[in-house]
LUMDRENTOR-250332 format. One line per 5 residues: number of its first residue (from 1); for each residue x, y, z of N, C-alpha, C. Coordinates in Angstrom, 3 decimals. Layout:
% residues N
NUM) X Y Z X Y Z X Y Z; ...;
END
This chain:
% residues 291
1) 0.840 -1.187 0.013 0.002 -0.006 0.014 0.865 1.247 0.016; 0.425 2.271 -0.696 1.192 3.528 -0.724 0.997 4.298 0.551; 1.962 5.162 0.870 1.854 5.951 2.088 0.689 6.894 2.014; 0.352 7.445 0.832 -0.716 8.379 0.684 -1.675 7.843 -0.362; -2.932 7.526 -0.011 -3.861 6.990 -1.002 -4.125 7.977 -2.097;
6) -4.426 7.425 -3.287 -4.768 8.318 -4.407 -6.116 8.959 -4.156; -6.320 10.195 -4.623 -7.634 10.837 -4.469 -8.667 10.115 -5.298; -9.915 10.190 -4.882 -11.013 9.426 -5.481 -11.127 9.649 -6.983; -11.043 10.865 -7.389 -11.311 11.164 -8.773 -10.150 10.853 -9.712; -9.062 10.373 -9.172 -7.910 10.018 -9.979 -7.224 8.825 -9.327;
11) -7.855 7.638 -9.463 -7.372 6.454 -8.774 -6.508 5.625 -9.707; -5.220 5.635 -9.577 -4.389 4.818 -10.471 -4.722 3.294 -10.291; -4.928 2.673 -11.432 -5.175 1.222 -11.385 -6.626 0.867 -11.179; -7.487 1.836 -10.893 -8.906 1.552 -10.704 -9.576 1.221 -12.051; -10.174 0.034 -12.148 -10.793 -0.354 -13.411 -11.813 0.660 -13.859;
16) -11.920 0.879 -15.165 -12.869 1.849 -15.689 -14.282 1.386 -15.541; -14.518 0.058 -15.632 -15.899 -0.448 -15.597 -16.273 -0.810 -14.182; -17.567 -1.186 -13.990 -18.039 -1.613 -12.660 -17.260 -2.791 -12.100; -16.969 -2.780 -10.811 -16.268 -3.846 -10.165 -17.235 -4.895 -9.639; -16.739 -6.098 -9.443 -17.548 -7.197 -8.902 -17.562 -7.120 -7.369;
21) -18.382 -6.210 -6.854 -18.482 -5.997 -5.409 -19.703 -6.703 -4.908; -19.525 -7.493 -3.866 -20.641 -8.185 -3.221 -20.976 -7.665 -1.863; -20.051 -6.929 -1.242 -20.240 -6.517 0.141 -19.651 -5.114 0.337; -20.481 -4.186 0.814 -20.080 -2.828 1.154 -20.220 -2.639 2.622; -19.072 -2.326 3.290 -19.030 -2.198 4.765 -18.550 -0.770 5.099;
26) -19.334 -0.128 5.933 -18.973 1.269 6.282 -19.106 1.542 7.778; -18.108 2.193 8.289 -18.207 2.793 9.648 -19.348 3.843 9.544; -19.831 4.241 10.737 -20.900 5.235 10.796 -20.382 6.633 11.054; -19.989 6.920 12.308 -19.654 8.263 12.719 -18.335 8.707 12.035; -18.391 9.850 11.393 -17.230 10.368 10.699 -17.025 9.738 9.318;
31) -17.857 8.826 8.934 -17.720 8.109 7.653 -18.988 8.189 6.865; -19.988 7.416 7.184 -21.261 7.508 6.508 -22.044 8.716 6.952; -22.082 8.987 8.267 -22.814 10.151 8.801 -21.979 11.385 8.653; -22.673 12.512 8.482 -21.953 13.779 8.454 -21.626 14.241 9.869; -21.055 15.408 10.012 -20.637 15.835 11.334 -21.785 16.119 12.269;
36) -22.984 16.317 11.706 -24.170 16.455 12.527 -24.836 15.112 12.823; -24.145 14.017 12.448 -24.601 12.648 12.680 -25.887 12.337 11.944; -26.017 12.920 10.740 -27.201 12.643 9.928 -26.853 11.589 8.872; -27.821 10.712 8.629 -27.734 9.718 7.564 -28.023 10.459 6.235; -27.189 10.334 5.258 -27.461 11.030 3.974 -28.762 10.498 3.362;
41) -29.615 11.420 2.914 -30.899 10.992 2.316 -30.719 10.057 1.164; -29.610 10.245 0.416 -29.377 9.398 -0.745 -29.049 7.968 -0.395; -28.834 7.656 0.882 -28.528 6.282 1.241 -29.691 5.329 0.929; -30.903 5.800 1.134 -32.048 4.877 1.026 -32.256 4.450 -0.433; -32.279 5.337 -1.425 -32.339 4.807 -2.810 -31.108 3.992 -3.213;
46) -29.927 4.366 -2.626 -28.706 3.605 -2.903 -28.891 2.141 -2.359; -29.445 2.008 -1.211 -29.608 0.650 -0.641 -30.577 -0.155 -1.505; -31.612 0.466 -2.013 -32.494 -0.261 -2.936 -31.764 -0.747 -4.186; -30.893 0.093 -4.734 -30.138 -0.314 -5.904 -29.142 -1.426 -5.582; -28.482 -1.334 -4.417 -27.550 -2.353 -4.004 -28.257 -3.677 -3.830;
51) -29.408 -3.669 -3.199 -30.185 -4.884 -3.011 -30.578 -5.483 -4.346; -30.979 -4.655 -5.280 -31.329 -5.117 -6.618 -30.170 -5.842 -7.271; -28.947 -5.346 -7.015 -27.760 -5.934 -7.630 -27.193 -7.073 -6.819; -27.778 -7.420 -5.708 -27.258 -8.517 -4.879 -26.052 -8.129 -4.079; -25.917 -6.864 -3.709 -24.806 -6.361 -2.921 -25.289 -6.154 -1.488;
56) -24.593 -6.763 -0.520 -24.974 -6.657 0.895 -24.342 -5.388 1.447; -25.132 -4.535 2.095 -24.666 -3.340 2.755 -24.612 -3.632 4.254; -23.466 -3.314 4.881 -23.249 -3.676 6.290 -22.681 -2.496 7.053; -23.385 -1.929 8.011 -22.813 -0.936 8.914 -21.852 -1.662 9.886; -20.714 -1.030 10.114 -19.715 -1.557 11.071 -19.348 -0.436 11.995;
61) -19.749 -0.545 13.237 -19.687 0.655 14.106 -19.347 0.250 15.520; -18.878 1.234 16.291 -18.776 1.063 17.736 -20.106 1.164 18.386; -21.150 1.523 17.640 -22.486 1.682 18.183 -23.050 0.316 18.586; -23.984 0.372 19.432 -24.730 -0.809 19.917 -25.610 -1.394 18.802; -25.781 -2.700 18.822 -26.606 -3.357 17.791 -28.041 -2.772 17.821;
66) -28.608 -2.561 19.024 -29.984 -2.049 19.032 -30.062 -0.661 18.420; -29.023 0.168 18.524 -28.995 1.477 17.926 -28.956 1.347 16.398; -28.102 0.488 15.889 -27.994 0.315 14.439 -29.284 -0.274 13.892; -29.875 -1.250 14.576 -31.087 -1.854 14.101 -32.221 -0.857 14.039; -32.275 0.081 14.957 -33.303 1.108 14.943 -33.059 2.084 13.805;
71) -31.813 2.453 13.566 -31.508 3.377 12.429 -31.872 2.832 11.099; -31.757 1.489 10.942 -32.001 0.878 9.639 -33.257 -0.004 9.678; -34.176 0.271 10.590 -35.316 -0.586 10.811 -36.127 -0.863 9.570; -36.298 0.154 8.697 -37.144 -0.003 7.518 -36.531 -0.858 6.411; -35.197 -1.043 6.486 -34.489 -1.772 5.421 -33.613 -2.910 5.990;
76) -33.834 -3.274 7.183 -32.894 -4.191 7.915 -32.995 -5.652 7.414; -34.064 -6.026 6.741 -34.212 -7.426 6.306 -33.029 -7.814 5.441; -32.341 -8.879 5.849 -31.202 -9.392 5.082 -29.903 -8.732 5.370; -29.941 -7.571 6.070 -28.709 -6.844 6.373 -27.932 -7.521 7.494; -26.610 -7.341 7.471 -25.741 -7.748 8.597 -25.278 -6.541 9.282;
81) -25.097 -6.570 10.585 -24.621 -5.463 11.384 -23.399 -5.913 12.183; -22.318 -5.211 11.979 -21.119 -5.387 12.801 -21.158 -4.322 13.845; -21.557 -4.691 15.068 -21.812 -3.764 16.137 -20.670 -3.814 17.197; -20.655 -2.791 18.031 -19.760 -2.753 19.205 -18.325 -3.059 18.796; -17.885 -2.403 17.712 -16.488 -2.522 17.187 -16.120 -3.990 16.900;
86) -17.081 -4.774 16.426 -16.793 -6.110 15.944 -17.012 -7.190 16.992; -17.404 -6.844 18.188 -17.635 -7.816 19.228 -18.984 -8.539 19.104; -19.876 -8.001 18.270 -21.222 -8.583 18.155 -21.690 -8.374 16.702; -21.956 -9.494 16.020 -22.366 -9.481 14.588 -23.732 -10.134 14.535; -24.670 -9.469 13.888 -26.079 -9.955 13.844 -26.602 -9.774 12.480;
91) -27.353 -10.778 12.011 -28.067 -10.665 10.738 -29.481 -11.200 10.899; -30.461 -10.399 10.519 -31.876 -10.772 10.650 -32.195 -11.191 12.053; -31.646 -10.494 13.025 -31.927 -10.769 14.425 -31.214 -11.940 15.025; -30.433 -12.638 14.241 -29.689 -13.831 14.706 -28.206 -13.526 14.878; -27.690 -13.876 16.042 -26.286 -13.651 16.276 -25.430 -14.564 15.367;
96) -24.506 -13.914 14.633 -23.530 -14.691 13.838 -22.229 -14.908 14.606; -21.880 -13.934 15.423 -20.655 -14.104 16.257 -20.647 -13.079 17.373; -19.919 -13.443 18.426 -19.678 -12.493 19.509 -18.411 -12.856 20.196; -17.857 -11.884 20.922 -16.610 -12.087 21.646 -16.711 -11.436 22.994; -17.076 -12.219 24.003 -17.433 -11.615 25.295 -16.208 -11.484 26.225;
101) -16.263 -10.473 27.034 -15.205 -10.233 28.039 -15.471 -11.054 29.298; -14.420 -11.444 29.977 -14.596 -12.047 31.285 -15.154 -11.023 32.233; -16.124 -11.366 33.071 -16.696 -10.376 34.032 -15.642 -9.704 34.901; -14.592 -10.459 35.267 -13.552 -9.885 36.142 -12.813 -8.754 35.389; -12.625 -8.890 34.086 -11.925 -7.851 33.325 -12.790 -6.621 33.247;
106) -14.079 -6.809 32.941 -14.988 -5.646 32.864 -15.012 -4.933 34.203; -15.009 -5.683 35.291 -15.062 -5.077 36.615 -13.759 -4.305 36.882; -12.588 -4.829 36.474 -11.333 -4.108 36.669 -11.316 -2.811 35.899; -11.863 -2.815 34.714 -11.886 -1.570 33.922 -12.795 -0.560 34.575; -13.947 -1.009 35.082 -14.867 -0.093 35.757 -14.216 0.509 36.994;
111) -13.447 -0.298 37.715 -12.773 0.254 38.908 -11.683 1.235 38.525; -11.011 1.019 37.367 -9.993 1.958 36.895 -10.655 3.292 36.587; -11.841 3.238 36.004 -12.548 4.482 35.658 -12.922 5.202 36.943; -13.359 4.489 37.941 -13.698 5.126 39.223 -12.474 5.842 39.815; -11.334 5.267 39.687 -10.083 5.924 40.194 -9.781 7.170 39.368;
116) -9.951 7.078 38.038 -9.761 8.289 37.231 -10.680 9.398 37.656; -11.937 9.074 37.888 -12.905 10.059 38.337 -12.467 10.691 39.658; -12.009 9.842 40.568 -11.559 10.316 41.862 -10.351 11.272 41.716; -9.572 11.057 40.687 -8.420 11.903 40.415 -8.765 13.161 39.621; -10.028 13.323 39.320 -10.461 14.544 38.642 -10.673 14.466 37.166;
121) -10.560 13.278 36.513 -10.789 13.105 35.126 -12.307 13.036 34.858; -12.763 13.835 33.911 -14.192 13.845 33.579 -14.497 12.705 32.571; -14.712 11.515 33.072 -14.873 10.329 32.250 -15.920 9.443 32.869; -16.546 8.634 32.042 -17.530 7.652 32.516 -17.432 6.395 31.712; -17.809 5.266 32.360 -17.724 3.926 31.731 -19.080 3.522 31.254;
126) -19.109 2.868 30.102 -20.329 2.225 29.572 -20.004 0.744 29.420; -20.577 -0.088 30.280 -20.395 -1.521 30.213 -21.407 -2.083 29.198; -20.927 -2.600 28.109 -21.771 -2.941 26.943 -22.118 -4.447 26.979; -23.344 -4.733 27.263 -23.831 -6.108 27.218 -24.635 -6.377 25.952; -24.948 -7.618 25.712 -25.731 -7.982 24.523 -27.125 -7.377 24.574;
131) -27.685 -7.370 25.789 -29.073 -6.905 25.924 -29.167 -5.398 26.149; -28.186 -4.821 26.805 -28.246 -3.406 27.148 -26.857 -2.919 27.468; -26.742 -1.598 27.528 -25.523 -0.951 28.084 -25.828 -0.489 29.479; -24.785 -0.435 30.341 -24.984 -0.113 31.739 -24.005 0.994 32.141; -24.512 1.986 32.899 -23.676 3.088 33.342 -23.972 3.391 34.813;
136) -22.976 3.978 35.460 -23.186 4.467 36.839 -23.415 5.954 36.889; -22.780 6.686 35.964 -22.967 8.133 35.910 -24.385 8.459 35.411; -25.058 9.374 36.119 -26.421 9.687 35.759 -26.611 11.152 35.457; -25.515 11.961 35.307 -25.686 13.318 34.948 -26.065 13.467 33.462; -26.814 14.474 33.192 -27.406 14.607 31.860 -26.380 14.803 30.754;
141) -25.272 15.506 31.064 -24.262 15.685 30.021 -23.678 14.351 29.558; -23.424 13.434 30.502 -22.884 12.135 30.146 -23.962 11.286 29.460; -25.150 11.275 30.004 -26.212 10.439 29.394 -26.569 10.921 28.015; -26.441 12.200 27.717 -26.716 12.706 26.388 -25.758 12.081 25.341; -24.495 11.864 25.770 -23.533 11.240 24.903 -23.844 9.752 24.760;
146) -24.196 9.133 25.852 -24.491 7.693 25.837 -25.659 7.381 24.899; -26.683 8.254 24.955 -27.902 7.995 24.161 -27.647 8.024 22.668; -26.611 8.749 22.222 -26.295 8.815 20.804 -25.927 7.438 20.236; -25.345 6.582 21.067 -24.793 5.339 20.538 -25.422 4.066 21.199; -26.138 4.267 22.313 -26.699 3.144 23.053 -28.149 3.447 23.386;
151) -29.067 3.129 22.476 -30.477 3.426 22.760 -31.017 2.515 23.888; -30.411 1.366 24.052 -30.774 0.518 25.132 -29.683 0.662 26.246; -30.005 1.432 27.273 -29.049 1.652 28.340 -29.779 1.783 29.676; -29.083 1.434 30.740 -29.684 1.519 32.084 -28.648 2.132 33.015; -29.163 2.969 33.904 -28.337 3.507 34.986 -28.458 2.558 36.167;
156) -27.321 2.062 36.630 -27.323 1.073 37.690 -26.375 1.579 38.817; -26.548 1.002 39.971 -25.715 1.417 41.110 -24.283 0.890 40.991; -24.159 -0.310 40.392 -22.827 -0.945 40.307 -22.734 -1.716 38.977; -21.910 -1.188 38.052 -21.847 -1.782 36.724 -21.020 -3.122 36.828; -20.342 -3.375 37.890 -19.619 -4.630 38.017 -20.515 -5.809 38.381;
161) -21.809 -5.508 38.661 -22.719 -6.563 39.100 -23.857 -6.836 38.134; -23.686 -6.382 36.848 -24.796 -6.577 35.877 -24.864 -8.067 35.442; -26.054 -8.484 35.132 -26.323 -9.848 34.693 -26.533 -9.859 33.186; -25.436 -9.852 32.439 -25.505 -9.800 30.984 -24.198 -10.296 30.450; -24.150 -10.714 29.200 -22.907 -11.048 28.542 -22.239 -9.763 28.100;
166) -21.107 -9.395 28.710 -20.413 -8.146 28.414 -19.480 -8.398 27.227; -19.635 -7.513 26.209 -18.819 -7.686 25.013 -17.773 -6.574 24.865; -17.921 -5.497 25.626 -17.007 -4.366 25.485 -17.240 -3.405 26.651; -16.223 -2.669 26.993 -16.369 -1.537 27.924 -15.910 -0.292 27.202; -16.804 0.687 27.055 -16.473 1.939 26.382 -16.330 3.050 27.448;
171) -15.414 3.918 27.221 -15.196 5.029 28.119 -15.372 6.353 27.358; -16.186 7.219 27.880 -16.342 8.530 27.295 -15.592 9.550 28.133; -14.653 10.236 27.482 -13.833 11.260 28.130 -14.269 12.635 27.562; -14.647 13.545 28.427 -15.062 14.861 27.949 -13.852 15.646 27.409; -12.646 15.178 27.710 -11.443 15.788 27.137 -11.009 14.975 25.943;
176) -9.742 14.621 25.862 -9.167 13.846 24.751 -8.992 12.397 25.195; -9.748 11.488 24.609 -9.602 10.053 24.945 -8.259 9.542 24.590; -7.695 9.973 23.473 -6.391 9.518 23.019 -5.266 9.906 23.981; -5.368 11.083 24.537 -4.247 11.620 25.336 -4.494 11.558 26.828; -5.702 11.291 27.279 -6.037 11.273 28.677 -6.403 9.917 29.196;
181) -7.540 9.402 28.728 -8.033 8.149 29.260 -7.268 6.954 28.751; -6.968 6.902 27.444 -6.296 5.690 26.891 -4.999 5.391 27.628; -4.120 6.318 27.925 -2.887 5.967 28.614 -3.099 5.360 30.028; -4.243 5.690 30.642 -4.540 5.115 31.944 -4.942 3.638 31.835; -5.159 3.169 30.619 -5.570 1.760 30.413 -4.410 0.897 29.937;
186) -3.178 1.395 30.062 -2.031 0.655 29.573 -1.937 -0.734 30.174; -2.361 -0.899 31.405 -2.281 -2.204 32.064 -3.111 -3.250 31.324; -4.196 -2.800 30.678 -5.032 -3.728 29.953 -4.522 -3.970 28.526; -3.723 -3.071 28.023 -3.298 -3.175 26.639 -2.400 -4.407 26.387; -1.776 -4.918 27.416 -0.907 -6.061 27.278 -1.711 -7.318 26.961;
191) -2.954 -7.403 27.393 -3.767 -8.599 27.221 -5.053 -8.370 26.434; -5.443 -7.125 26.246 -6.694 -6.800 25.574 -6.473 -5.674 24.592; -7.495 -5.429 23.774 -7.438 -4.304 22.829 -7.916 -3.020 23.529; -7.132 -1.989 23.472 -7.530 -0.678 23.946 -7.529 0.197 22.682; -8.724 0.551 22.205 -8.826 1.193 20.890 -9.494 2.537 21.051;
196) -8.803 3.589 20.572 -9.416 4.920 20.513 -10.349 4.957 19.324; -11.666 5.063 19.577 -12.627 4.984 18.496 -13.212 6.322 18.102; -12.754 7.394 18.711 -13.220 8.744 18.413 -12.490 9.720 19.306; -12.758 10.983 19.077 -12.058 12.016 19.873 -12.259 11.831 21.371; -13.454 11.369 21.760 -13.792 11.286 23.152 -14.008 9.833 23.646;
201) -13.885 8.848 22.774 -14.237 7.488 23.120 -13.010 6.578 23.018; -12.914 5.652 23.997 -11.920 4.580 23.916 -12.624 3.297 24.373; -12.368 2.198 23.664 -13.008 0.929 23.881 -12.005 -0.105 24.359; -12.429 -0.952 25.266 -11.605 -2.108 25.708 -12.357 -3.365 25.368; -11.657 -4.240 24.627 -12.255 -5.507 24.160 -11.219 -6.605 24.242;
206) -11.669 -7.821 23.978 -10.720 -8.918 23.885 -9.749 -8.692 22.744; -8.554 -9.231 22.871 -7.563 -9.051 21.823 -8.009 -9.655 20.503; -8.867 -10.635 20.577 -9.342 -11.339 19.352 -10.461 -10.563 18.675; -10.940 -9.452 19.280 -12.124 -8.744 18.777 -11.743 -7.459 18.132; -12.127 -7.265 16.877 -12.055 -5.966 16.201 -12.936 -6.058 14.979;
211) -13.125 -4.952 14.329 -13.984 -4.918 13.142 -13.436 -5.807 12.016; -12.105 -5.882 11.946 -11.532 -6.728 10.896 -11.797 -8.225 11.099; -11.669 -8.672 12.346 -11.986 -10.081 12.643 -13.448 -10.376 12.356; -14.336 -9.442 12.755 -15.763 -9.623 12.518 -16.050 -9.666 11.009; -15.390 -8.792 10.262 -15.637 -8.748 8.825 -15.152 -10.024 8.161;
216) -13.985 -10.507 8.562 -13.510 -11.788 7.950 -14.423 -12.925 8.249; -15.006 -12.958 9.438 -15.966 -13.990 9.796 -17.205 -13.892 8.928; -17.659 -12.640 8.671 -18.831 -12.453 7.840 -18.533 -12.848 6.402; -17.366 -12.528 5.926 -16.978 -12.947 4.576 -16.971 -14.451 4.426; -16.468 -15.190 5.428 -16.459 -16.612 5.390 -17.911 -17.132 5.381;
221) -18.760 -16.536 6.227 -20.150 -16.975 6.324 -20.883 -16.820 5.000; -20.516 -15.769 4.251 -21.265 -15.415 3.034 -20.563 -15.934 1.751; -19.308 -16.404 1.899 -18.555 -16.834 0.746 -18.159 -15.653 -0.133; -17.802 -14.558 0.490 -17.383 -13.324 -0.212 -15.907 -13.121 0.028; -15.164 -12.717 -0.981 -13.730 -12.526 -0.879 -13.369 -11.085 -0.562;
226) -12.121 -10.817 -0.124 -11.664 -9.445 0.056 -11.725 -8.661 -1.265; -11.547 -9.355 -2.381 -11.579 -8.657 -3.689 -12.988 -8.210 -4.045; -14.009 -8.770 -3.382 -15.400 -8.396 -3.609 -15.939 -7.464 -2.509; -15.052 -6.949 -1.706 -15.475 -6.205 -0.539 -14.961 -4.745 -0.607; -15.864 -3.785 -0.336 -15.503 -2.369 -0.169 -15.659 -2.023 1.279;
231) -14.678 -1.257 1.835 -14.698 -0.851 3.244 -14.384 0.652 3.337; -15.107 1.340 4.227 -14.933 2.754 4.459 -14.672 3.021 5.930; -13.696 3.818 6.283 -13.463 4.153 7.674 -12.743 5.441 7.859; -12.742 5.949 9.106 -12.143 7.250 9.358 -11.273 7.287 10.623; -11.478 6.243 11.539 -10.752 6.364 12.771 -10.005 5.060 13.119;
236) -9.281 5.090 14.270 -8.353 4.022 14.562 -9.002 2.635 14.732; -10.246 2.662 15.161 -10.984 1.381 15.309 -11.370 0.751 13.957; -11.043 1.449 12.855 -11.345 0.924 11.522 -10.117 0.303 10.852; -8.960 0.359 11.475 -7.725 -0.042 10.792 -7.751 -1.473 10.335; -8.107 -2.387 11.259 -8.095 -3.836 10.927 -9.150 -4.142 9.834;
241) -10.232 -3.423 9.858 -11.277 -3.640 8.836 -10.807 -3.289 7.466; -9.981 -2.272 7.362 -9.459 -1.885 6.057 -8.580 -2.975 5.478; -7.888 -3.744 6.325 -7.025 -4.815 5.885 -7.778 -5.993 5.295; -9.098 -6.053 5.546 -9.863 -7.212 5.118 -10.535 -7.019 3.763; -10.213 -5.868 3.112 -10.843 -5.579 1.823 -9.835 -5.062 0.819;
246) -9.919 -5.533 -0.408 -9.030 -4.957 -1.458 -9.461 -3.535 -1.756; -10.741 -3.249 -1.626 -11.286 -1.920 -1.922 -11.440 -1.159 -0.594; -10.330 -0.706 -0.030 -10.330 -0.029 1.260 -10.189 1.480 1.073; -11.115 2.221 1.675 -11.148 3.668 1.491 -11.088 4.395 2.834; -10.139 5.314 3.004 -10.137 6.260 4.085 -10.906 7.504 3.665;
251) -11.666 8.067 4.581 -12.372 9.323 4.276 -11.329 10.457 4.252; -11.644 11.517 3.496 -10.743 12.649 3.446 -10.530 13.269 4.807; -11.472 13.088 5.718 -11.398 13.635 7.061 -10.801 12.634 8.061; -10.253 11.532 7.585 -9.798 10.460 8.437 -8.580 10.805 9.257; -8.367 10.031 10.316 -7.157 10.109 11.112 -5.965 9.757 10.223;
256) -4.845 10.439 10.367 -3.693 10.150 9.474 -3.289 8.695 9.391; -3.377 7.956 10.493 -3.046 6.521 10.453 -3.979 5.750 9.554; -5.206 6.161 9.503 -6.220 5.453 8.641 -5.935 5.782 7.155; -5.557 7.033 6.888 -5.215 7.440 5.532 -4.011 6.624 5.031; -3.062 6.441 5.896 -1.866 5.668 5.483 -2.191 4.178 5.272;
261) -3.150 3.647 5.998 -3.474 2.212 5.940 -4.333 1.864 4.730; -5.201 2.789 4.311 -6.137 2.476 3.226 -5.448 2.519 1.867; -6.084 1.836 0.915 -5.580 1.868 -0.465 -5.961 3.147 -1.169; -7.128 3.686 -0.904 -7.658 4.848 -1.631 -8.238 5.830 -0.644; -8.474 7.079 -1.176 -9.060 8.140 -0.395 -10.400 8.507 -0.964;
266) -11.459 8.533 -0.118 -12.798 8.956 -0.523 -13.032 10.394 -0.086; -13.993 11.077 -0.692 -14.371 12.384 -0.211 -14.813 12.295 1.279; -14.893 13.441 1.914 -15.192 13.457 3.348 -16.606 13.007 3.662; -16.858 12.740 4.933 -18.179 12.369 5.394 -19.205 13.491 5.128; -18.743 14.760 5.081 -19.638 15.878 4.828 -19.856 16.102 3.330;
271) -19.207 15.289 2.507 -19.334 15.439 1.065 -19.885 14.138 0.418; -20.676 13.390 1.213 -21.291 12.172 0.706 -20.234 11.207 0.148; -19.089 11.088 0.852 -18.010 10.321 0.318 -18.327 8.856 0.100; -19.033 8.232 1.011 -19.337 6.828 0.858 -20.282 6.609 -0.346; -21.317 7.365 -0.470 -22.268 7.180 -1.574 -21.612 7.461 -2.925;
276) -20.861 8.526 -2.992 -20.227 8.879 -4.243 -19.222 7.791 -4.703; -18.522 7.254 -3.698 -17.523 6.238 -4.054 -18.158 4.917 -4.455; -19.201 4.525 -3.782 -19.909 3.301 -4.134 -20.478 3.440 -5.523; -21.070 4.615 -5.794 -21.628 4.815 -7.166 -20.537 4.743 -8.219; -19.375 5.293 -7.937 -18.275 5.314 -8.904 -17.766 3.876 -9.158;
281) -17.517 3.100 -8.113 -16.929 1.813 -8.270 -17.888 0.793 -8.844; -19.174 0.881 -8.496 -20.170 -0.064 -8.966 -20.856 0.386 -10.265; -20.507 1.555 -10.722 -21.122 2.037 -11.961 -22.610 2.337 -11.785; -22.989 2.870 -10.634 -24.373 3.285 -10.382 -24.585 4.703 -10.956; -25.498 4.888 -11.839 -25.692 6.231 -12.424 -26.068 7.248 -11.369;
286) -25.507 8.426 -11.497 -25.875 9.577 -10.672 -26.514 10.594 -11.604; -27.360 11.505 -11.102 -27.483 11.757 -9.654 -28.558 10.917 -9.002; -28.188 10.435 -7.819 -29.191 10.028 -6.837 -29.362 11.207 -5.928; -30.470 11.268 -5.154 -30.577 12.372 -4.188 -29.624 12.131 -3.005; -28.358 12.581 -3.198 -27.315 12.227 -2.260 -27.449 12.932 -0.876;
291) -28.034 14.113 -0.869 -28.096 14.828 0.378 -29.521 14.990 0.874;
END
């Protein structure tokens, strides 16, 4: 891969005709969604065209499965969802794969967060189970952030005592997750994945869990190859997923590490980058109502 991906409108080596794509996988925040977290209106006619062509569209997000299922409720039949940064994959309501944390590990992370709070860090933990997310912080500022990604959530007295299969622990830092909270989790990085998934979010998962591992499992399940797969991402939790597709695109607004990892560069999330690129590669006539 080159150090700097080619810009979308001048892709060296990109075939002139439509590619044999069977699977389109996209991150949500900073990728498919614009900065106001809006789904582009043009996605819905695009999904109809992809379905007609036998192409599976799959959101791959740090978001909760229940949140993704609600966002795509009207078109979810047959879709696969890579949720919780790859720890939980569901299609038509049936679990295809999951990668659960040991309860003792989730509890240790929660206690680390409590110590950070005691030291003055403005951070909160979201213990992510298959059925719901669980939080101890109940202030409105924190819950407003939680609601964006976890429509199913509960405020509990003690997140270390929840009765659910825990698949991830997410931490929201009102400052910089990459420079503040993530370094405090170094003790877990030796045995688990500590992934900065946004400016304010960091996730802790099993070392075997990431979007890339989930995507490869989905490809095996469906009999789809990396050469038939398009992937879009913008942040560090998308890196492994980019490696699972020959058609890997970083958004123009992506983290520099993502830009270096991807084969190509797509327009930004605020410029309908995913839809424009899918249309270009698959030979879908435009204009669709992209915005």
